[in-house]
C-alpha beads as a LAMMPS data file, in Angstrom:
LAMMPS data file: protein, C-alpha beads

215 atoms
214 bonds

1 atom types
1 bond types

-500.0 500.0 xlo xhi
-500.0 500.0 ylo yhi
-500.0 500.0 zlo zhi

Masses

1 110.0

Atoms # bond

1 1 1 0.225 -0.156 -0.067
2 1 1 0.901 3.752 -0.286
3 1 1 1.574 6.014 2.085
4 1 1 -0.552 9.051 2.120
5 1 1 -0.847 12.075 4.283
6 1 1 -3.725 14.228 4.112
7 1 1 -4.810 17.541 5.695
8 1 1 -8.661 18.638 6.063
9 1 1 -10.223 22.192 7.280
10 1 1 -13.682 23.277 6.772
11 1 1 -15.189 26.225 6.648
12 1 1 -18.787 27.688 7.286
13 1 1 -19.995 32.035 7.627
14 1 1 -22.497 32.497 9.895
15 1 1 -22.328 28.616 10.997
16 1 1 -24.736 27.076 10.527
17 1 1 -26.767 29.503 8.296
18 1 1 -24.210 30.992 6.130
19 1 1 -21.724 29.560 2.886
20 1 1 -18.614 27.508 3.744
21 1 1 -16.259 25.455 2.085
22 1 1 -13.745 22.725 2.458
23 1 1 -10.105 22.476 1.766
24 1 1 -7.457 19.048 1.230
25 1 1 -3.755 18.706 0.723
26 1 1 -3.252 15.304 -0.063
27 1 1 0.745 14.810 -0.204
28 1 1 2.852 11.326 -1.091
29 1 1 6.366 10.470 -1.845
30 1 1 7.403 8.112 -4.761
31 1 1 9.789 5.872 -4.548
32 1 1 12.215 8.388 -6.058
33 1 1 11.917 10.482 -3.094
34 1 1 9.848 13.108 -4.980
35 1 1 6.953 14.892 -3.074
36 1 1 3.637 15.346 -4.523
37 1 1 1.141 17.291 -3.486
38 1 1 -2.717 17.845 -4.898
39 1 1 -5.311 20.442 -3.534
40 1 1 -9.018 20.446 -3.178
41 1 1 -11.807 22.539 -2.373
42 1 1 -15.175 23.522 -3.135
43 1 1 -18.010 26.125 -1.562
44 1 1 -21.290 25.989 -1.119
45 1 1 -23.954 28.720 -0.392
46 1 1 -25.704 27.412 2.909
47 1 1 -23.849 24.584 4.885
48 1 1 -22.235 24.195 8.363
49 1 1 -18.963 23.480 9.773
50 1 1 -18.990 20.052 10.695
51 1 1 -20.661 19.028 7.008
52 1 1 -17.557 20.840 5.680
53 1 1 -15.045 18.949 7.704
54 1 1 -16.616 16.122 6.630
55 1 1 -16.357 16.865 3.347
56 1 1 -13.450 17.717 2.851
57 1 1 -11.934 14.157 4.442
58 1 1 -14.461 12.521 1.972
59 1 1 -13.127 14.190 -1.195
60 1 1 -9.441 13.468 -0.330
61 1 1 -10.036 10.050 0.290
62 1 1 -12.424 9.619 -2.650
63 1 1 -9.841 11.139 -4.886
64 1 1 -7.322 8.266 -4.024
65 1 1 -7.394 5.854 -7.148
66 1 1 -6.170 2.702 -5.432
67 1 1 -6.580 1.317 -1.719
68 1 1 -3.731 3.599 0.778
69 1 1 -2.165 3.739 3.859
70 1 1 -3.444 6.806 4.963
71 1 1 -2.766 9.352 7.774
72 1 1 -5.450 12.036 8.056
73 1 1 -4.858 14.931 10.100
74 1 1 -7.893 17.494 10.784
75 1 1 -8.873 20.222 13.419
76 1 1 -11.945 18.891 13.790
77 1 1 -12.950 16.395 16.794
78 1 1 -15.903 15.909 15.415
79 1 1 -14.251 14.303 12.350
80 1 1 -11.394 12.598 14.445
81 1 1 -13.531 11.880 17.600
82 1 1 -15.708 9.534 15.404
83 1 1 -13.461 7.021 14.477
84 1 1 -10.939 7.399 17.421
85 1 1 -13.743 6.850 20.193
86 1 1 -15.550 4.315 17.982
87 1 1 -18.770 6.114 17.676
88 1 1 -18.499 5.468 14.154
89 1 1 -18.404 1.519 14.790
90 1 1 -21.779 1.378 16.995
91 1 1 -23.476 4.143 15.029
92 1 1 -22.891 1.822 11.805
93 1 1 -24.197 -1.368 13.775
94 1 1 -27.204 0.976 14.919
95 1 1 -28.709 2.342 11.527
96 1 1 -26.887 5.432 12.262
97 1 1 -28.474 6.381 15.703
98 1 1 -26.626 7.050 19.174
99 1 1 -26.802 5.783 22.101
100 1 1 -29.761 7.980 22.941
101 1 1 -31.538 6.330 19.975
102 1 1 -31.413 9.675 18.079
103 1 1 -30.476 9.994 14.469
104 1 1 -26.973 11.134 14.573
105 1 1 -27.015 14.317 12.180
106 1 1 -25.142 14.080 8.697
107 1 1 -25.651 10.178 8.910
108 1 1 -24.985 10.634 4.623
109 1 1 -21.646 11.980 4.952
110 1 1 -21.002 9.699 7.111
111 1 1 -21.793 6.922 5.328
112 1 1 -20.305 7.973 2.678
113 1 1 -17.100 8.341 4.713
114 1 1 -17.650 5.188 6.098
115 1 1 -17.396 3.861 2.372
116 1 1 -13.613 5.403 2.045
117 1 1 -12.631 4.073 5.279
118 1 1 -13.581 0.764 4.344
119 1 1 -11.430 1.028 1.257
120 1 1 -8.234 2.833 2.901
121 1 1 -6.436 2.372 5.743
122 1 1 -6.994 5.485 7.961
123 1 1 -5.600 7.079 10.979
124 1 1 -6.374 9.929 12.369
125 1 1 -5.091 12.712 14.066
126 1 1 -6.326 15.838 15.920
127 1 1 -4.131 18.911 15.430
128 1 1 -4.921 22.738 17.127
129 1 1 -6.468 24.857 14.509
130 1 1 -5.578 28.356 14.328
131 1 1 -2.024 27.433 15.980
132 1 1 0.322 27.894 13.055
133 1 1 0.047 24.759 11.766
134 1 1 1.082 25.251 8.221
135 1 1 -0.576 22.419 6.461
136 1 1 -3.431 23.147 8.401
137 1 1 -3.434 27.024 7.645
138 1 1 -3.448 26.087 4.363
139 1 1 -6.436 24.209 3.953
140 1 1 -8.006 26.671 6.341
141 1 1 -7.188 29.429 3.769
142 1 1 -8.466 26.782 0.892
143 1 1 -12.000 26.439 2.727
144 1 1 -12.489 30.152 3.303
145 1 1 -11.821 31.177 -0.006
146 1 1 -13.746 28.318 -1.473
147 1 1 -16.506 29.895 1.010
148 1 1 -16.313 33.200 -0.268
149 1 1 -16.462 32.417 -4.167
150 1 1 -19.341 32.657 -6.371
151 1 1 -20.248 30.195 -7.788
152 1 1 -21.750 27.806 -5.443
153 1 1 -22.760 24.569 -4.623
154 1 1 -26.267 23.988 -3.380
155 1 1 -25.670 21.401 -0.026
156 1 1 -29.397 19.664 0.223
157 1 1 -28.899 18.124 3.398
158 1 1 -28.111 14.768 2.078
159 1 1 -24.635 12.863 0.890
160 1 1 -23.702 15.985 -1.929
161 1 1 -22.802 13.584 -4.615
162 1 1 -23.749 15.533 -6.982
163 1 1 -22.584 18.533 -7.446
164 1 1 -25.713 21.542 -8.219
165 1 1 -24.600 25.267 -8.602
166 1 1 -26.504 27.276 -5.974
167 1 1 -29.052 29.562 -7.463
168 1 1 -27.770 33.094 -5.700
169 1 1 -29.485 36.085 -8.363
170 1 1 -32.523 36.978 -8.028
171 1 1 -33.033 38.263 -11.314
172 1 1 -33.220 34.384 -12.674
173 1 1 -36.072 33.316 -10.397
174 1 1 -37.452 36.235 -11.752
175 1 1 -36.909 35.041 -15.539
176 1 1 -38.512 31.876 -14.225
177 1 1 -41.482 32.741 -12.701
178 1 1 -42.127 35.257 -16.218
179 1 1 -41.387 31.832 -17.895
180 1 1 -38.457 33.587 -19.550
181 1 1 -36.554 29.912 -19.050
182 1 1 -36.703 26.943 -20.767
183 1 1 -38.443 24.212 -19.173
184 1 1 -35.418 22.280 -18.412
185 1 1 -33.879 25.261 -16.303
186 1 1 -37.047 25.697 -14.494
187 1 1 -37.189 22.689 -13.135
188 1 1 -33.686 22.962 -11.630
189 1 1 -34.954 26.271 -9.711
190 1 1 -37.980 24.436 -8.351
191 1 1 -35.610 21.995 -7.042
192 1 1 -33.012 24.004 -5.592
193 1 1 -35.364 26.385 -4.425
194 1 1 -37.404 23.278 -2.614
195 1 1 -34.313 22.122 -0.836
196 1 1 -33.598 25.805 0.728
197 1 1 -37.364 25.765 1.913
198 1 1 -37.213 22.906 3.368
199 1 1 -33.754 23.648 4.751
200 1 1 -35.161 26.362 6.129
201 1 1 -37.515 25.129 7.447
202 1 1 -36.023 22.640 9.525
203 1 1 -33.392 25.186 10.847
204 1 1 -36.342 27.217 12.068
205 1 1 -38.021 24.240 13.924
206 1 1 -35.025 23.392 15.800
207 1 1 -34.209 27.021 16.582
208 1 1 -37.837 27.310 18.340
209 1 1 -37.383 23.897 19.906
210 1 1 -34.511 25.271 21.620
211 1 1 -36.314 28.443 22.301
212 1 1 -39.392 27.160 24.348
213 1 1 -37.051 24.259 25.729
214 1 1 -34.743 27.242 27.446
215 1 1 -38.080 29.289 28.459

Bonds

1 1 1 2
2 1 2 3
3 1 3 4
4 1 4 5
5 1 5 6
6 1 6 7
7 1 7 8
8 1 8 9
9 1 9 10
10 1 10 11
11 1 11 12
12 1 12 13
13 1 13 14
14 1 14 15
15 1 15 16
16 1 16 17
17 1 17 18
18 1 18 19
19 1 19 20
20 1 20 21
21 1 21 22
22 1 22 23
23 1 23 24
24 1 24 25
25 1 25 26
26 1 26 27
27 1 27 28
28 1 28 29
29 1 29 30
30 1 30 31
31 1 31 32
32 1 32 33
33 1 33 34
34 1 34 35
35 1 35 36
36 1 36 37
37 1 37 38
38 1 38 39
39 1 39 40
40 1 40 41
41 1 41 42
42 1 42 43
43 1 43 44
44 1 44 45
45 1 45 46
46 1 46 47
47 1 47 48
48 1 48 49
49 1 49 50
50 1 50 51
51 1 51 52
52 1 52 53
53 1 53 54
54 1 54 55
55 1 55 56
56 1 56 57
57 1 57 58
58 1 58 59
59 1 59 60
60 1 60 61
61 1 61 62
62 1 62 63
63 1 63 64
64 1 64 65
65 1 65 66
66 1 66 67
67 1 67 68
68 1 68 69
69 1 69 70
70 1 70 71
71 1 71 72
72 1 72 73
73 1 73 74
74 1 74 75
75 1 75 76
76 1 76 77
77 1 77 78
78 1 78 79
79 1 79 80
80 1 80 81
81 1 81 82
82 1 82 83
83 1 83 84
84 1 84 85
85 1 85 86
86 1 86 87
87 1 87 88
88 1 88 89
89 1 89 90
90 1 90 91
91 1 91 92
92 1 92 93
93 1 93 94
94 1 94 95
95 1 95 96
96 1 96 97
97 1 97 98
98 1 98 99
99 1 99 100
100 1 100 101
101 1 101 102
102 1 102 103
103 1 103 104
104 1 104 105
105 1 105 106
106 1 106 107
107 1 107 108
108 1 108 109
109 1 109 110
110 1 110 111
111 1 111 112
112 1 112 113
113 1 113 114
114 1 114 115
115 1 115 116
116 1 116 117
117 1 117 118
118 1 118 119
119 1 119 120
120 1 120 121
121 1 121 122
122 1 122 123
123 1 123 124
124 1 124 125
125 1 125 126
126 1 126 127
127 1 127 128
128 1 128 129
129 1 129 130
130 1 130 131
131 1 131 132
132 1 132 133
133 1 133 134
134 1 134 135
135 1 135 136
136 1 136 137
137 1 137 138
138 1 138 139
139 1 139 140
140 1 140 141
141 1 141 142
142 1 142 143
143 1 143 144
144 1 144 145
145 1 145 146
146 1 146 147
147 1 147 148
148 1 148 149
149 1 149 150
150 1 150 151
151 1 151 152
152 1 152 153
153 1 153 154
154 1 154 155
155 1 155 156
156 1 156 157
157 1 157 158
158 1 158 159
159 1 159 160
160 1 160 161
161 1 161 162
162 1 162 163
163 1 163 164
164 1 164 165
165 1 165 166
166 1 166 167
167 1 167 168
168 1 168 169
169 1 169 170
170 1 170 171
171 1 171 172
172 1 172 173
173 1 173 174
174 1 174 175
175 1 175 176
176 1 176 177
177 1 177 178
178 1 178 179
179 1 179 180
180 1 180 181
181 1 181 182
182 1 182 183
183 1 183 184
184 1 184 185
185 1 185 186
186 1 186 187
187 1 187 188
188 1 188 189
189 1 189 190
190 1 190 191
191 1 191 192
192 1 192 193
193 1 193 194
194 1 194 195
195 1 195 196
196 1 196 197
197 1 197 198
198 1 198 199
199 1 199 200
200 1 200 201
201 1 201 202
202 1 202 203
203 1 203 204
204 1 204 205
205 1 205 206
206 1 206 207
207 1 207 208
208 1 208 209
209 1 209 210
210 1 210 211
211 1 211 212
212 1 212 213
213 1 213 214
214 1 214 215
């Protein structure tokens, strides 16, 4: 097996209700001692920091074309503890529910990640974020730049396998409502808007639950 080192980071502006992005650095040394690196990043219009932390690891591992022995460094205990504390193994044998019987958040992404940790030998290492770690800072820069980018993807709350450009300009909605766009594009806008509404409604329900619980 080839030895690979991966560094990852996720970012979200106004977490959990704003744009976010992930960044990953994949590094390996070939038989001649030459170091090779690849960087990966993408931004999402509305997402959470935890989802971006997961996506950084997922994408980096998926880019490996053959099974590898991987050392993965992240500043997210949400990610590293899931494996190092054994939570993921419990979730997988209990239909992605925790010990209280509640559904695990981001289960679709955890399942996607588990596909890769089954394929590779992965050891997770936690590093302190924003502490001068060169590779972590580099991944943070990739993640924040992606979050601040113009062409952001839509996060529908699923496993994010399908990359759909998020609709950001209200003008396109106006054109669609006036029947000025192709029917195929109108359907895409309808589906994206519905997914966004569903996500906002879910957030509203959680906020209301937290508000009245405190009261």
